[in-house]
N, C-alpha and C positions, 0 to 999 in steps of 0.2 A: 469494683473495677468498672470504669466507664465503658460504654458500648464501643467506642473507638478502640480502646485497648483490648476489648474482647475480640474484635475483628482481627487486630494485629496478631493476637495470640493464636487464633484459629488459622490464620494465614501462615504463621511460622510453623505450626504443627503440620499443615498440609505440605509445606515445602520439605520438612524433615521426612515425611512419609514418602514423598516423591523421590527424594535422594536415596532413601533406603531401597525403594523399588528399583531404581536405576542401578543401584549397586548389585542387587540380586540378578538383574538382567546382564550386567557386566560380567558377573561370575560365570555365566553360561556361555560366554563367547570363547571360542576355541583358539584364542590367541591373546597375547598380552594387549592391554589397552593401547600401549604405544604403537604396536604393530597394526592394530585395528585402525588407529588414527592415521598413521603414515600411509597405509594402503589406500585409504579413501582419498587423502590429500593428493597422492601421486596420480590416481585415476582422474581426479577432478581437474588437475592442471594439464595433464596430458591430453585430455579430451576437449578442453575449453580454452586453451590459451589463445586461440584465434578470436574468440569472443571478447577476451580482455583487450586485445589489440584493436578490435572493431570499436569497442566502447570508448577507448582512449581517443581514437580518431574522430568518432562522432562528436563527443563532448568537446574535445579540443578544437575541432573545426568550427563548431557552433559558437563557442566562447570568443574565438578570434574573429569570426565573421560578424557577430553582433557588436564587438568592440569597434570594428571598422565602420559598421552601419551607424551606431549610436555616438561614436566618439569615445575616446579613452576616459574622459571625466565622468561620463554617465554609464559606463560599461560595468557589467558584472565582473569582468576580468579584473578591473582595478579594485573593486570591493573585495574580491577574493584574495588577491595577492598583496594589497597594500593597506586596506582598512577593514579587515574582517571583524564583524561584530560577533557576539556570542551565538546568535542564530546561524551565522555563516560558518562559524567553527563547527557547529553540529552538522551543517550541510556537508562540509568538506570531509569530516570524519566518517559519516555514514556513506557518502559517495565512495570513498576509498575502500571501506569495508566491503561494500557490495560489488564494486567493480573488480576487486581482487578475489571475490568469492569467499572472503573470510567470514562473512555473516552466515552464509549457507554452511560452510565447514564447521563453524562453532556450534550452530544449532544441531548439526548432525552428530558432532562429538559429544555434546552435552546430553543429547537424548539417545545416544548409542544407535543412531540410525533408525529409531522407531518412527519418527515423523515421515521419513522418506519411504519406508516400507508400507506404512499405513496409507500413504498417498497413492502408491501403486496398487494396493489392494482396493482402495476406493475407486480408482480409475477402472479397474477390472470389473467392478459392479455395473458400470455403464457401457462397457465395451460391446461393440456390435460386430457381427461376422461380415456384413456387407455394407461398409460405410458409404452413404450416398454421395458424399463429397468427392470421392474418388471416381465417380461415374461422370463427372463434369469435365469435359475436354478443354473448354475455354479457360485458360489460366487466370485471366482477368476476373471473370465471373466467379471462379473458384475462390480466389483470394478475397474478393469483396464479400462473398457469403461467409467465408471463414472469419473475416474481421467483424462482420455484423453480428454473428452468433456470439463471438467472444465478447463484444462490447455489450450485448444484451445481458450476458451473465455478469460482466463487470458492473453494469448499471445497477442491477439489483443487489449485488454484494455491497456496492458503494452506498446505496440507500440504507441497507441494513446496518452498515457501520455508523451511519449518522443517526439511525432510529434507536438502536439499543445501546444503553450506556456502557455495558461491559465490552462492546466492540468499539464504541467511540473512544474509550479510554486509550486504545492503541492507535486508532486512526488520527486522533487529535495531535499526535506527535508530528504528523505530516502537515496538518493545518496550523501548527504553532509557528511555522516559518513566517517571519515578518518582512521578508523581501523575496523577490523572485530573481534567480540567477542561473538558470539552466540546470545546474547540478542538483538543486533540491527537488527535481523530479524523482530522484532516487531516495529522497528523505522519507523512509518508511520504517516503522518499528519492525524488528526481526520477526516478531510474532505475526504481524500483519503480512509481511512479504513472504516469509518462509512457511507459514502454517495456514492462515486463513485463505489467502489468495492462491497459494499453490494448490490447495485442495479444490478451490472453486474452479480453476482453469483445467483441472484434471477431467472434469465432466465433459466440456465441449470437445476437448482433444480426443476423448474416448468415443463419444457419439459420432463426431464428424469423421473420425479415422484419418485425421490430417496427416499427410506425409511429412517427414522430417524437413523437407525443403520448404514446406509451408510455414513451419515453425521458424525457420531462419528468416524468411521474408517478413513474417509477422513481427519478429523481434526487431529487425532493422527499422521497419515502418513505425513501430511503437516507440522505440527509443528516440528517433528523430522527432516525431510528432509531439510526444510528451515533453521532451526537452524544450522544444520551441514554445510550447504552451506554458512553460515555467520560466521563460526567459525575461519576463518583465517588459517586453516590447509590446506596446498596446495596439496590436493589429486586430482589427475587427473582421476584415475580409468581406464586409457588407452582408448581403443576403446569403452568400455562399457560406460565410462563417457562422451564421445563426441557423441555417437550415440543412446544409450539406455536410460540412466538415468542421468540427469544433476548432475555433480560433483561439489565439492567446487571450484576447479580451473576454471571450466567452468563458474560459476557464478561470480567469482572474476573478470574475464575479463569484464563482464558487468558493474562492479563497477569501472573499471579502468579509470584514467584520460587521458591515452594515446589516441591520436587522432585516431589511427588505431582501437581502441577497442570501440569507441563511437558508440552507437546504434547497438550493436552486442549481441548475446546470450540472447534473451528475454525470452525464454521458462523457465517455472518453474520446470517442471518434465521431459518432453520428448524433447530431442534435435532435434528429427526429424522435429519438427515444424520450427526450425531455418533453417534446411537444405532445407526444401521444399519451404519456403518463402524468402530465400536468405539473412538471417541475421546471419548465422553461421560464426564465426571467425575461420579460419583455419591456420593463420600465427603463427609465433614464439611467445612464451610467456616468457618474462623475468621478471625482478623485477616489481611488480605492485604497483603503487601509487593510493590509493583510494581517492575518493572525487570528487568535482566539481570545475571548474575554478573560477566561480563567487560565492564563498562561503560567504554568509552573515548570516549563521546560527550558526556557532561554535564560533563566536567572540562576542556573546551576550547571555543574559539570555534566558531561555526556552520560556517564554511568548512572547517575541519579535520575537524569531525564529519561533514561530507558527503563529504570526501575519503577518510577512513579505510575506508569500505566498498569502495572501488575496490581498495585495497591488500589488504584481507582477502579479497576475492573472487578477486583474482589469485593470492594465495598458496594459496587453496583449490584453484584449478584446477591450479596448478603441482604441488601435492601429489599430484594424481591421475595426473600424467604418469609413466609407468613408466620413470624415468631410473635407470640402475644406480647404486646407492649412495644413492638418495633414500630415506632412512629413513622420512620422513613418508608417502611414497607406499606403502611396505610396510605401515606401520601402518594407513593408510586401507584398503588391500586386506584386511588381517586383520580390521578392524572390520566391513567389508561382509560378509565370509564369516561372521563370528560372528553378525551380525545376521540373515543368511539362514538360519543353522542353527537359530536360536531362534524364528523367526517361524512 
């Protein structure tokens, strides 16, 4: 049996064990699975329908606004509705799944709510009795501090996603987009959006003790700003866009396939983080080609595109395990040593 087949066999066994474990958990639920699911779905839509309307308004307004600014022929709106490519089909599907909360609901139902419960327990570990953010009376200062702390956590999570292959396997789905069109700001693998990043943001929310109103304001700012940065409109905003607030051009560099642009401009809001931690790109910016070199997402259907990261992530983890004769593990160790010698 080849090493590749061995890995696939181990992955299949792990999936079977996981399904069995979930079945045991399901048997302990004091209601039928159908009632369990319907109860969560009802609560989700009753409490969040306003956000669905908000997202539709935000993305709809931006798509129409940019179509008026760029002209119909160059607009993302035309590409989405008249000439969608395979990458655009993926963008549309993921956007619809996330805006409708179906991604979150499916993850919740598949895991029987385990991820959500663990996330709240994880947040409780960092909870503080007297959150200092609440002591700031100036709402502008409060929001800026809130955004900066969240962006600090996002920056480092983002770097980890690029640094470690088992995380990059999932984040690569976002980077595999070969065009910018506003809605691919939501193009994230469910594991990344509902597991990795939801756990990450649980920490600052707990430590800062941010009020619910802050979360709403943050979500509005984040959605609008992130969507603009994925619009494909090449705005640089000059010095302001490279030092104060991340501009569309600033983020486009991060999505570029150019080797000089790789692993640059990680910040979501504040470019100062890239300046301080040495990941700011200051060179010339020409024509940008989006995507990744090893693109195995846009040449297949969505379900397979979402499955591939699991396989690649598992392969990356297996390559780390020091198994005698595992050449990939030896290569990985030598790469790490080489990297540490040159850093």
